[in-house]
C-alpha positions as CSV (number, residue, x, y, z in Angstrom):
1,M,111.6,129.3,142.1
2,S,110.3,128.6,138.7
3,A,107.0,127.3,137.6
4,S,106.4,125.0,134.7
5,H,103.3,125.2,132.6
6,A,101.8,122.7,130.3
7,Y,100.1,124.1,127.3
8,V,97.8,122.1,125.1
9,R,97.2,123.0,121.5
10,E,93.7,122.2,120.5
11,D,94.2,123.0,116.9
12,V,96.6,120.1,116.3
13,E,95.2,116.7,115.3
14,V,97.2,113.8,116.7
15,A,96.9,110.5,114.9
16,P,96.5,107.4,117.0
17,P,99.7,105.4,117.3
18,E,100.2,102.6,114.8
19,P,99.6,99.2,116.3
20,A,102.9,97.5,117.2
21,A,103.9,94.6,115.0
22,T,103.4,91.4,116.8
23,T,104.5,88.5,114.6
24,L,108.0,88.0,113.2
25,T,106.6,88.5,109.6
26,E,105.0,91.8,110.6
27,R,108.2,93.0,112.2
28,L,110.3,91.9,109.2
29,D,107.9,93.5,106.7
30,A,107.9,96.8,108.8
31,E,111.6,96.9,109.0
32,L,112.1,96.2,105.3
33,A,109.5,98.9,104.4
34,E,111.1,101.4,106.7
35,L,114.6,100.8,105.3
36,A,113.4,101.0,101.7
37,A,111.4,104.3,102.5
38,R,114.6,105.8,104.0
39,G,116.4,105.1,100.6
40,Y,118.5,102.1,101.7
41,R,119.3,99.4,99.1
42,I,118.7,96.0,100.7
43,Q,121.2,93.5,99.4
44,W,120.1,90.3,100.9
45,L,118.7,88.7,104.1
46,E,120.4,86.1,106.2
47,I,117.8,84.0,108.2
48,A,118.5,81.4,110.9
49,A,116.7,78.2,110.9
50,P,114.3,79.0,113.8
51,Q,113.2,82.2,112.2
52,L,112.7,80.4,108.8
53,V,110.4,77.9,110.6
54,T,108.5,80.8,112.2
55,L,108.1,82.6,108.8
56,F,106.8,79.4,107.3
57,A,104.4,78.9,110.2
58,E,103.1,82.5,109.9
59,G,103.0,82.8,106.2
60,G,102.6,79.3,104.9
61,D,104.7,77.5,102.2
62,E,104.7,80.7,100.1
63,A,106.6,82.8,102.8
64,I,110.0,81.7,101.4
65,Q,110.3,80.9,97.7
66,L,113.0,78.8,96.2
67,D,114.7,80.1,93.1
68,D,113.3,78.8,89.8
69,D,116.8,78.1,88.5
70,P,117.9,74.7,89.7
71,A,121.5,75.7,89.2
72,T,121.3,78.2,91.9
73,D,120.9,77.7,95.6
74,K,118.9,80.7,96.4
75,A,115.6,81.5,98.1
76,W,113.5,84.7,98.2
77,Y,111.4,86.6,100.7
78,G,109.4,88.8,98.4
79,D,111.9,90.6,96.3
80,Y,114.8,90.0,98.7
81,E,117.3,87.2,98.4
82,V,117.5,84.9,101.4
83,R,120.6,83.1,102.5
84,A,120.6,80.5,105.3
85,T,122.9,81.4,108.3
86,D,124.2,79.8,111.5
87,R,123.9,83.2,113.1
88,E,120.9,83.7,115.3
89,L,117.9,85.8,114.2
90,I,117.4,87.7,110.9
91,W,120.1,89.9,109.4
92,I,119.2,92.4,106.8
93,F,122.3,93.5,104.8
94,L,122.3,97.0,103.2
95,E,124.6,98.7,100.7
96,G,126.9,100.6,103.0
97,E,128.5,104.1,102.7
98,H,131.8,102.8,101.5
99,D,130.7,99.8,99.4
100,E,130.7,97.6,102.5
101,P,127.5,96.1,103.7
102,S,126.0,97.0,107.0
103,A,123.3,95.0,108.8
104,H,120.1,95.4,110.8
105,V,119.0,92.6,113.0
106,I,115.4,91.4,113.6
107,D,114.6,89.2,116.6
């Protein structure tokens, strides 16, 4: 029969956990920051209509910016190009290992 023991190190400071992101804007910003910090190159975002509406509701008219060039049909979320999509949710497309994009999804 074996016994298990729990040891507590008193010399280690444990930081309180970060508060969980609750809004879509907070979740998207957190995911973008994490991906950038991990060294990924974000190519573009595809955002479905319901999520666009939510981002506007949370961030106001400035949440998504239309491109200044009238010849282009682009929008921007911060530094990231936004493309409308019929897919659900928000898709973050990254530069992939073999020159093919990969995606992360935010709901």
